[in-house]
N, C-alpha and C positions, 0 to 999 in steps of 0.2 A: 805715771800711776798704775799699779795692776787693778784689772777690773773684773769682775765677776762675769764669766762666760756668759755672751747675746745680751749684755747690758751696753747701754751706749752712753758714751761720756755726760756727765750733769754739768751744767754750766756753773763754775763759780763764784758764788757771794760776791759782790763786791763790797771791799771792808769799809769805804766812803760812805755808804749809803746805809749801814746797819746802825739802827738807834738802840736796841735793847742787845745786849749780849751774854751767854750763861758762861761764867768762870770756872773752868776744868782748875779745881787748884792743886792737884797732884800730890803725890804720896809725900816726895820730899820738901816741898811749900807747906806742906799741913803739917808735918812732924817737926822737921830740922831748920825751917827758913819761913816762919810766919809773917815776920817783917817784908819779905818778898810779896807775897800775898798781899798786904797792904798798902805796899807801894803801887802794885800793879793794879789794882783796886781805884786808887787814887787817881792813877794817871788813864784810865780807861774814863773815869767819871768826867775827868779834866777835857777830854775829846768829845765829850757831849753825850757818852752812854749812859744809859741806865744799866746798872750791872747787877744781875742775881747769881747766886751761888747754889746749886740743885743739892740739896740734903742727901739724896739719894745716891750722889756719886761717890767712889770707892777706885780704886787702882784701874790704870790704862789695861794692865795684863802683861804688860811689857818682859817684867822678868821672868814670868813663868813662860811666855811665847820664846824668848830668846834661850831658854834652856829645855825646848823642845816639848814642852807639856801643854800641848794645845786645847786637849779638853779643857784643862782648868783654867787657863789662859781666858777661852772664851768666855767661861762662867763668872769671872772677874769682869771682863770687858762687857758682857749684856748687860750686867747690872749698872753699868754706866751709862752705856749707850741708851738704857730705858730711863734713866733720869733725864740726860740732855736733850733727848729727844722729844720727852715728857714738856719740859721747860719751854720748848718752842720758840726761843729767841729767835732773832735775825742772824746771829753767828755766835760761833764758839770760841773763848779765847784761852791759851794754854800759856802760860808762863814759861814752858820749858820746849825745846827744839825735839828732843828725845820722845816724850810724849805726845806732842803734837804731830810726831812721824809715825807713831804707832797709831794714832785716830786715824788719819787722813791716809797714811798708806797702807798698813798692815792690817787694819779690822776687816775690811772687805776680804782680804786674803783669809785670815784667820777662820773669820766665821765660814767661808766658803769650803775651807779644808775640815770643818767638823761637820760638815754637812748642813748646815743651818742658813740657806739660801735666802730667807726672807731676811735674817740678821744682816747678810753678807750687803744685801740691797740696802736696807736702811742706814747703815753704816757708810755705805758710798754716798748717801744723799747728806748724812752728816756732815762727813770729810768735805764736802764740797761748800761748806759754810765754817769750817774750823781754819783758825789762824794762829800760828806761833804770836806772841804777845808782840814783839817788835815791829815784824811785818805790818800788825794788824793797827798798830800806834803809828806807822810811818806814813799809812795812807789816810789819816784822820786830819780833822781840821783841830788846831789848839792855838792859844794865844801866841804873841809876838813873839818874835827871835831875841835871845839875849844878846844886850849889848857886849860885843867881845871887849869894847876898850875901857869897860866898868871895871876895875879890878875887884868888887865885892861880887861879881857874876862871873870872874874866870873860874871854872871846875879845875880839878886835879889833873897832872899829867897820867894817861893810863894807858896799861898794856891790854888789847882785848883779845879773849882766847874764844875762837871759832870752833865750838863744839861740831862734832862728827855728825850726828844726825840731823841738826839744822843746816849746815852747809853742806852735805853731802848728797842728803836725802831731799831737803825740802829747797835746797838751793839759796837759802837765805846768806847774805854773806853783808850787802849795803847798807840796810835797813837799821841796824843796832848802831852801825859807826856814825850814820847819818842823827841817829837820835841824840847821840852821846856828843857830836860836833856840835850839835845847836844846843845843847845843853852848856855849852864851855867848856869842855874836856878838851885837852890836847891828846889826841892817841899818838903814842911813839910807835916806831916803826918795830913790831916783834918777828926776828926771823920765822920763828917756830909758832907764832900764833894761829896757824892754822893745824898744827901738828895734835894728835890726840894726847890726851891728857892722861890716860892708863887707866880709867876709873873704868867704862865698860861696864856698869853693871855687877853683874855676878861674876864678871871677868876679873874685877879685884880681890874676891873673894876665893876663885880658884886659882889663881895664879898672883899672889900679892907680890913675890918676888918681883916678875916682869912688869905688875902694875906700877909699882912703887919707881921702879927705874925708869918707866917711861914718864912719871911726872917730874921726878929729878933730872932727866934730861930734858924735858921742857922748862922748867923755871930756870936750869943754868944760862938760858939764852935770853934772859929778862933784860933789857936795856938799864944802865943804871938808874937816869932819872927818873924810872916809873915808881908813883907812889901808890899805885894801886891796879889790880887785876880785875877786870870786869868782863865777865860773860852773861848768859842769857840761859842756863842750865846751873840751876843751884850743885845738883849732883858731880859735875865737874869742880865746880868752884870748891865744894868741901873738900874733896879729891885734893886739889891743887892746895888751898889753906890748910889742909893738914901736914902735908909735906913739908910746905915752907916754915910751920911751925916746929916740925922736928930739925929743920936746916938752922934754926934759930933766926928767921928771916922774922922782920918786923911788918913788912908789907900788906895791905888792905886787900880784901877779896869781896866784892859789891857785885851784886846781881844787876844788870841795865837799869831794871825798875826802880830800884833803889838809887841809882846815881839819879836819874832824870826826875823822878820825884822829889829827890833833896834839890836839884835845881829850881822845879816848878816851885816849891816853899820859899825859896830864897829870892824868887821873883825874877828866876831865868826861867820862863817857863817854855815847853817845847813847840816850836810854830808848825804851821802846815807848810808840808814840802812845798818848798819853791818861794814862800813867803819872804820877801823882803824884811 
């Protein structure tokens, strides 16, 4: 992870020991997928956390940052940094790999680039206690494992979409799959599961034809038995769902938080990692 010059690495917070978390809602969840936010908060509480949602938070600044507008990105990000820092929780949890990456990886670099060294140092400290949702939940305690032999607790056959920032920047691969398996889902082997969906934020606006072609190529390799595509970034899911609808597909698209929350409500609660 990039660090401001002259700063020593800050020891990351242990997710299992956090008792109060700040929930960074993200723009996509706030505007397009509020059910994802509700499901995420439910599962954070299920894991034993007190959850707060600082009202002063806004965008992480990623769209402006990716477009080369560092000063504008910093202005937006600084507002969210102030809000999350003031909440003073044990951890910050984000239901999107892309926004979690912006906070953990790129905020210090962004603030250093615009000459705000104090904000860069503060961002690095905040980043050390910031988690993508599934990686946080996978390290937390929770109730007993779903009984895989009970038909009522069997989840759908799913294909999992590994979003780019989450997989390639945060190196998170196993956590969402473990949660989904422990929720009773059968995970199909999707050859293109780790292939980019083509959304890429403003990339899909600037190069729509390429973006659409990438989504269609990814969907073309979906195994026939799949009932649902699951991912941990609402932006990717929205993009893929839009292309699937245009192609006449009836497959469902759900965020990991929604799937595991539904399992918990049905009695198939998510267990502690390694629990029998």
